[in-house]
C-alpha positions in Angstrom: 2.8 6.8 2.6 4.0 4.8 -0.1 2.6 7.3 -2.8 4.5 10.2 -1.1 7.7 8.5 -0.9 7.7 7.6 -4.7 6.8 10.7 -5.9 9.5 12.6 -3.7 11.9 10.0 -4.8 11.1 10.9 -8.4 11.8 14.4 -7.8 14.8 13.8 -6.5 15.7 11.4 -9.2 14.4 13.2 -12.5 15.2 16.3 -14.0 12.2 18.8 -14.8 12.2 18.2 -18.8 11.7 14.6 -18.2 9.5 14.8 -15.0 6.6 14.4 -16.5 7.2 11.3 -18.7 8.6 9.4 -16.1 5.5 9.9 -13.7 3.1 9.0 -16.4 5.2 5.7 -16.9 5.1 5.7 -12.9 1.1 6.1 -12.9 0.9 3.8 -16.0 2.2 0.7 -14.3 -0.3 1.7 -10.8 -3.2 2.1 -13.2 -2.2 -1.1 -14.7 -3.8 -2.5 -11.4 -7.4 -1.9 -12.7 -7.0 -4.6 -15.1 -4.8 -7.2 -13.1 -6.5 -6.6 -10.3 -10.1 -8.1 -11.8 -8.4 -10.7 -13.9 -6.6 -11.9 -11.3 -9.8 -11.9 -8.7 -11.6 -14.0 -11.6 -8.4 -16.5 -12.2 -8.3 -17.2 -8.4 -12.0 -17.2 -7.5 -12.1 -21.1 -8.3 -9.1 -21.8 -6.3 -10.2 -24.0 -2.9 -8.0 -25.2 -0.5 -7.9 -26.0 3.2 -5.1 -26.2 5.2 -4.3 -28.1 8.5 -3.4 -25.1 10.3 -6.5 -23.0 11.9 -7.2 -20.1 9.7 -5.1 -20.7 7.0 -7.5 -21.4 4.0 -7.7 -20.3 0.4 -11.0 -19.6 -1.3 -12.6 -16.6 -3.3 -12.6 -14.4 -0.4 -9.1 -15.2 1.0 -7.3 -15.5 -2.2 -6.7 -11.7 -3.1 -5.6 -11.3 0.4 -2.7 -14.3 -0.2 -1.8 -12.7 -3.4 -1.6 -9.1 -1.9 0.8 -10.8 0.6 2.7 -12.6 -2.1 3.4 -9.6 -4.1 4.0 -7.4 -1.3 6.8 -9.9 0.0 8.8 -10.3 -3.1 8.4 -6.3 -3.4 10.1 -6.0 -0.2 12.6 -8.4 -1.2 13.5 -6.5 -4.2 13.4 -2.9 -2.6 15.7 -4.3 0.0 18.5 -5.2 -2.2 17.9 -2.7 -5.2 17.1 0.9 -3.1 19.7 3.5 -3.4 19.2 6.8 -1.7 18.2 9.3 -4.1 20.8 12.5 -4.2 19.0 15.3 -2.4 20.3 18.4 -4.0 21.4 19.2 -7.6 24.8 20.6 -8.4 23.2 24.0 -9.0 22.0 23.9 -5.4 24.5 22.7 -3.8 26.6 25.7 -5.1 23.7 27.9 -4.0 23.6 26.5 -0.4 27.1 27.0 -0.3 27.0 30.5 -1.1 24.0 31.0 0.9 26.2 30.2 4.0 28.9 31.9 3.1 26.9 34.9 3.3 25.2 34.4 6.1 28.7 33.6 8.2 29.3 36.9 7.4 25.9 37.9 8.2 26.8 36.2 11.7 30.2 37.9 12.1 28.6 41.6 12.0 25.3 40.4 14.0 26.9 38.3 16.4 23.8 35.8 16.0 25.4 31.9 15.7 25.2 30.6 12.2 22.9 27.2 13.1 20.0 29.6 14.7 20.2 31.6 11.2 19.9 28.6 9.2 17.7 27.3 11.4 15.8 30.2 10.7 16.1 30.8 7.0 14.9 27.0 6.5 12.0 26.6 8.4 9.6 24.7 6.2 6.3 26.8 7.3 7.7 30.0 6.3 8.8 28.3 3.0 5.1 26.7 2.6 3.4 29.7 2.9 5.5 31.9 0.7 4.8 29.6 -1.8 1.3 29.4 -1.3 0.7 32.7 -1.3 3.5 34.4 -4.0 3.7 31.2 -6.6 0.2 30.1 -6.0 0.9 26.2 -5.4 -2.9 25.6 -3.9 -3.6 25.3 -7.6 -2.3 22.2 -7.7 -4.2 21.1 -5.0 -7.6 21.8 -6.1 -6.4 20.2 -9.7 -5.7 17.1 -7.5 -8.4 16.8 -5.2 -10.8 17.2 -8.2 -9.0 14.2 -10.2 -8.9 12.1 -6.8 -12.9 12.8 -5.9 -13.5 11.7 -9.4 -11.8 8.4 -9.9 -13.4 7.8 -6.0 -16.5 8.4 -7.6 -16.1 6.3 -10.4 -14.8 3.7 -8.5 -17.6 3.6 -5.8 -20.7 4.1 -8.1 -19.9 1.6 -11.2 -20.5 -1.4 -9.4 -24.1 -0.1 -7.9 -24.9 1.4 -11.0 -24.0 -1.2 -13.3 -26.4 -3.8 -11.1 -29.2 -1.5 -10.7 -29.5 -0.1 -14.3 -28.0 -3.2 -16.3 -28.3 -5.9 -14.0 -24.8 -7.1 -14.3 -23.0 -9.5 -12.3 -19.5 -9.7 -10.5 -17.6 -11.1 -14.2 -19.3 -8.4 -16.3 -18.5 -5.3 -13.3 -14.9 -7.0 -13.6 -14.6 -7.0 -17.2 -15.7 -3.1 -17.0 -12.8 -2.3 -14.8 -10.8 -4.1 -17.1 -12.1 -1.9 -20.0 -11.1 1.7 -18.0 -7.9 0.1 -16.6 -6.8 -0.3 -20.6 -8.4 3.0 -21.4 -6.1 4.7 -18.6 -3.0 2.9 -19.7 -3.4 3.7 -23.7 -3.6 7.4 -22.6 -0.5 7.0 -20.5 1.2 5.5 -23.4 0.2 7.9 -25.9 1.0 11.1 -23.4 4.2 9.3 -23.1 4.9 9.8 -26.6 3.6 13.5 -27.2 5.3 14.8 -23.9 8.4 16.2 -26.2 5.5 18.4 -28.2 2.8 19.1 -25.8 3.2 21.1 -22.4 1.8 20.3 -19.3 -0.6 23.3 -19.4 -1.9 21.9 -22.7 -2.5 18.4 -21.1 -4.2 19.7 -17.8 -6.8 21.6 -20.4 -7.5 18.8 -22.6 -8.2 16.8 -19.5 -10.6 19.0 -17.9 -12.2 19.5 -21.8 -12.6 15.4 -21.3 -14.2 16.1 -18.3 -16.5 18.9 -18.6 -17.6 16.9 -22.4 -18.2 14.0 -19.8 -20.3 16.1 -17.5 -22.4 17.3 -20.4 -23.1 13.4 -21.0 -24.3 13.1 -17.8 -26.5 15.8 -17.3 -27.9 15.0 -20.8 -28.4 11.2 -20.9 -27.6 10.0 -16.8 -29.8 12.4 -14.8 -33.1 10.4 -15.0 -34.4 7.3 -13.4 -33.2 5.4 -16.4 -29.8 5.3 -18.3 -28.9 3.5 -21.4 -25.7 1.4 -22.0 -24.0 3.9 -24.8 -24.3 7.1 -22.4 -23.1 4.8 -19.6 -19.9 3.7 -21.9 -19.4 7.3 -23.2 -19.4 8.8 -20.1 -17.2 6.3 -18.7 -14.5 6.2 -21.5 -14.2 10.0 -21.3 -13.7 10.2 -17.8 -11.1 7.0 -17.9 -8.9 9.6 -20.7 -9.2 12.3 -18.9 -8.3 11.7 -15.4 -4.7 10.4 -16.4 -4.1 13.5 -18.9 -4.9 15.4 -15.9 -3.1 14.0 -13.1 0.2 13.2 -14.0 0.9 16.9 -15.5 -0.3 18.4 -12.2 1.6 16.5 -9.7 5.0 17.0 -12.2 4.0 21.2 -12.0 3.5 21.1 -8.2 6.8 19.3 -7.8 8.3 21.7 -10.6 7.5 24.6 -8.3 8.7 23.3 -5.2 12.0 22.9 -6.5 12.1 26.1 -8.5 11.0 28.2 -5.6 13.1 27.0 -2.8 10.8 23.9 -1.4 13.4 21.1 -2.6 15.0 21.1 0.7 11.6 19.7 2.4 10.2 17.9 -1.0 9.1 14.9 0.8 6.9 16.6 3.3 5.9 19.3 0.9 4.6 15.9 -1.1 2.5 14.2 1.7 0.4 17.7 2.1 -0.7 17.0 -1.5 -1.1 13.0 -0.6 -3.0 13.9 2.0 -5.3 16.2 0.9 -5.7 13.4 -1.9 -6.8 10.7 0.9 -9.8 13.4 2.1 -11.1 13.5 -1.3 -10.9 9.8 -1.2 -12.5 9.4 2.0 -15.3 11.8 1.2 -16.6 11.1 -2.3 -17.6 7.5 -1.3 -19.4 8.6 1.5 -21.0 11.5 -0.6 -21.7 8.9 -3.6 -23.4 6.4 -1.1 -25.6 9.1 0.1 -26.2 10.3 -4.4 -27.4 6.5 -5.1 -30.1 6.7 -2.2 -32.2 8.9 -4.9 -33.5 7.4 -7.8 -32.1 10.0 -10.0 -28.7 10.2 -10.8 -28.3 13.8 -11.1 -27.6 14.6 -7.8 -24.1 12.0 -8.4 -23.0 14.4 -11.2 -23.7 17.6 -9.2 -20.5 18.1 -7.0 -18.0 16.8 -10.0 -19.5 19.0 -12.6 -18.8 21.9 -10.2 -15.2 20.8 -9.3 -14.6 20.6 -12.4 -15.8 24.3 -13.6 -13.9 25.3 -10.7 -10.4 24.0 -12.2 -11.1 25.4 -15.6 -11.6 28.8 -14.2 -8.7 28.4 -12.0 -7.0 27.5 -15.2 -7.7 30.2 -17.1 -7.2 32.5 -14.5 -3.9 31.2 -13.5 -2.6 29.9 -17.3 0.6 32.2 -17.3 1.6 30.4 -14.2 1.5 27.0 -16.2 3.8 28.4 -19.0 7.2 25.9 -19.3 9.4 28.6 -19.2 8.5 28.9 -15.4 9.8 26.0 -14.4 13.3 26.3 -16.2 
């Protein structure tokens, strides 16, 4: 729910021109958790304190939870005193809304229908969303978002098991690997932030899919058997760490722009929750499949669904390339 509210808030507070840049900045802060999480765990794992109160213990197991309580408490206080309700409509949308109401009033006088019923009917969220799916093909963004979250979840779930099985890594080395992935992701977001003025969203998405395709090629060539070496594994992990942010943020930005451009701004929070629910399904399915695939000796079964999803995304992007042109969202 916090992700839905954040994306809805960003959509209302940002213009179409700088929305991708804003979403990229927020995503960079989110991904910093991949670095800060393992680092804080390593720092706090040696803190041990048994309090007089029953159940109030500090050790390597409970310290991450206590740290979360502290951070969320600070966040709650800051949000309480700094939160401001975002604008619901832009000036142009307000003028359009007023014009629509005047037109509806004239229509109601001629057909003797209460104005509230006409407005309620015209603002039916299901009809609006169905039109967006059929006429404006917003289902494309669900495919890209689902693929991104599925690949992320597979990587997060499989990395500890794969590194223990093939490289005999311990907790420290696995934590450092997550730090490395987080640093790669943050560096990509910072680079994207500087290139937003020169590169369109659809080009970023194409670059992200290209990197995922290269990662898939590395996986099938060097990581499909019963033994893998460290260099292909690092190359595969790095390509995915670079690809996912390039694909994810522009896709969410374009989804919000399509809702705003084609009449879905009134229900932006509801419509953003739909794609977040789809992402949750991907995050649920991916670990289950990863656990099943890791039961085989060969890792090829781990890479088949991710490669297939990337292929579907590439075909969809080529098919609907014109839909992603910048002029479509002006």
